[in-house]
N, C-alpha and C positions, 0 to 999 in steps of 0.2 A: 112370595119369592121362594124358589126351589134351589136346593143344593144337593150335590151327590156326595155321599159319605161311604167310605169303605168301613163297614161295621166291624169286621174282624180286626182291623188294625187301628180303629178309632181315628181315622184320618179323613179329613175333609178333602175333597178333590177340587182342583182349580175350577173356578167359574161359579157364577150365580145366574140363575135363569128366571126370567119373568113369568114363563108359563111351563106347565107340565110337559107340553109337546116339545118345547125347546130342550128341556133336560133329557127327555126320551130320545131325541135326535142325537144328542151327545153320547148317550149310552149305546145307541145303534152303531155309531161310529166306533166306539171302543170295542164292541163285540166283533168287529172286523180286524182288530189289531191282535196279533198273537199274544198268548198269555205270558210269554217270557220277554216281552218288549214293553217299554214305557208307553203309556202309564199303567199298563196292566201287571207288570212284574211287581210282585209283592215286596215290601220294604224290609221284610224280616230276614234273618240269616238262613232260615229254612225255606227260602223262597221257592225252590224247585219242587217242594212238596206242598206248597201253600197256594193261595190264589187270592182273588179279590171278591168281595161280597158287597156289591154296590146297592145302597139304599137311596131312595129318593125321599128327601125330607122337605116338607113345606113349612115355612115360617111366616108369621106376621111380623114383618120388619118395620112396622110403624110403631111398635112398642119398644121400650128399652128396659130390660133386655128383651131380645126377640122372643116371641111366643111360638113354641112348636105346635103346629096344627095337625100334622100327620107325618107318618113315617111308614115306608113299606119297602120290603126287599124286592128289587126289580131284576137284578142280573148278577150271576156268579160266573167268574171266568177263572179257569185253572187248567192244569195239564190234562185234566179229564175232558175239557171242552167248555162250551158256552151253554149256560142254562138260564133261560128267561123264566121269571115268576110273574107273568102277566097273562091275563085272559085274552089280550088283543090278538086277533087272528093274523094281523099283518106282520107280527114279529114271531119268527119261528126259532126253535132251538136248533143249533147247528153243531 
């Protein structure tokens, strides 16, 4: 199972995804949303100078508690723009 976490704000994002591709599809959608609109607007009081740092976290949810299998920074969104941290050629920084 995969979840998206905003590492800067230690905040899990809505949704659990069965596959990495499903989670990446959600992040592609978020990359098209302006940085100052939900869900990309940061929850902190300094939101206009902050942003989101989305990590993709994979868990083994057959164990209790869940076991974290992997974690990687995938996408950053801020007033400076969108920055992908993937080697995938299909996803471009914009």
